[in-house]
N, C-alpha and C positions, 0 to 999 in steps of 0.2 A: 734688742727689741724682741718681744715675744711674738709668737705667730698670730695672735689675735689683735695686735696693736693697730694694724691697718683698718680692721673692721670697726674699731672703737673711735676712729677719727671722725670729726664732724663731717656731715655730707657737704657737697658743694652747695654754694648759694644758688638761688634761682638766677641771679644775674650771670654767674659764671656758667651755668648750664646753658643759658640763652646765648652767651658769647660763643661757646663751643658749637652750638647748633647752627650758628650763622656762618661758620667758616666753610671753605671748600674742603674736600676730603684731605688733600695734601696739607693744607694749613692746619687742619684739625689735628692730624697726626703729629706734625712738627711742634705745635704748641703743647700737645699732650706730653711729648717727649721732654720738651723744655721745662714744663711745669711739674712733672711727676717723676721723671727718671731718677734724680738723686734720692728722693725719698723711697722709691721702690727698691733701689739698689741697697739702701740701708736696711729696709724691711727684709729683703731676700737674704742679705748677709746674716741677719739675725737667725734666720731659719737654717741656712746652709753652712754657716760658720766658715765661709770662704768667699772672698770678694769677687774673684774671677768667675766662679760658678754662679754667683748672684747676678753678675752682669749678663751672663748667658740667659738666665731665667728672665730678666727684665727685657732683654732683646727679644726673646720668644714672645713675651707679653705684648710688646709693641707690634710684632709681626702679626699676632692674632688680631690686634686692633685694626690693622690695615685690611683685614679680611671681613670685618664686621660692617654692616650698614651703619653709617654715622648716626642716623636718627635713632637707631636701636640702643646706642650706648652713650650718646652725648649728655643726656639728662642725668645719668648716674655714672659718669665717667670714672670718678675717683674710686667708688666702691667696686666697679667692674674691673678696673686695673689692679686693685689690691687683691681681689678674689682670684683673678687669672694668674697673677704673679705668685700668690700663695700656692695655688694648685700646681703650677709649673715647678716651683721649688720642691714641693712634696714629691712630685713625679721624679725629679732628679734624685732625691734621697732614696726613694723606693728602688730605682734602677741601680743605684750604687750598692744597695744592700744585697742585690742579687749577684753582683759581681764578686768574684773571689780573687783577691790579689795573689799573684804568683811571682816570686822573685826569680832571678835568672837561673839559679841553681835548680830550683824546682822545675822550671820550664825545660831545661836540658833533660831532666829525668822523664818528662812527659813525651819527648820526641820518640817517634816510632823507630824500631830496629828493623822494620820491614825493608826489603830492597826497594830502591827507587823504581817506580813504574816504567820510566823510560829505559832503565837498564834491563828490566825484565822483557820489555818489548824488543830491545836490540838482541838480547840473548835468544828469544824465540825466533827472531828472524835469522840469526846466525845458525841456529839449530836446523832450520829449514834448508839453508844453503848446504850445510854439512851433510844432511840426509840425502839431498839430491846427488852430491858427489859420491857418497858411499854407494849409491845404487849403480854407479858406473864401474865400481871396482869388482873384481872377482869376490865371491862370497867369503872365502877364507880370509882375505885381506880386510874386507869390510868388518868381519867379526872381530878381528884383532883390534882394529881401531875403536869399535864400539865398546869392547871390554876395557880398553885403556881409559877412555873418557868416563865410562860408568864407574870404574874404580876410583879415578881422581875425584869425581863428583861425590861419591860416598865418603871418601877421605876428608874432603873439605867440609861436608855437612857435619860429620861427626866431630871435627875439630871445633866447629862453632857452637856445639851443644854445651851448656853449662854442666859442670860436674854435679852429679847427684849426691856426692858425699858431703 
């Protein structure tokens, strides 16, 4: 089906419009689903080229119907349903165009090499504890320990840097 097919269909008869107007809101929606859902799914499938996404668009269409005053749409129900369904299907297509599919290998490449924030918080907390213990030591012993950890830290950081060659 082409995207304008629903618009080219003949409008509802006056008798059909009167019938829909006479129903309770719940019965109105139930009968609209019964009478139009299969055709709307076919219409949306023609636009989306995917049956499952078309069913989602039709479901959204009927959800919108439940949010409308019955008297506002009952007289032109068929054209209203097709217009809303078409707009919803086009919204789905627009949304999917903005999405960039990424396979698993690309996703792994996108992950950050930054340290885990919880690990950084734990390290900061550990540093505070060590600093308090160092303050209890004589200055010469504290200096030896500081130099040892500073040397190890510099060695680890330089080992993680990529070669510039």
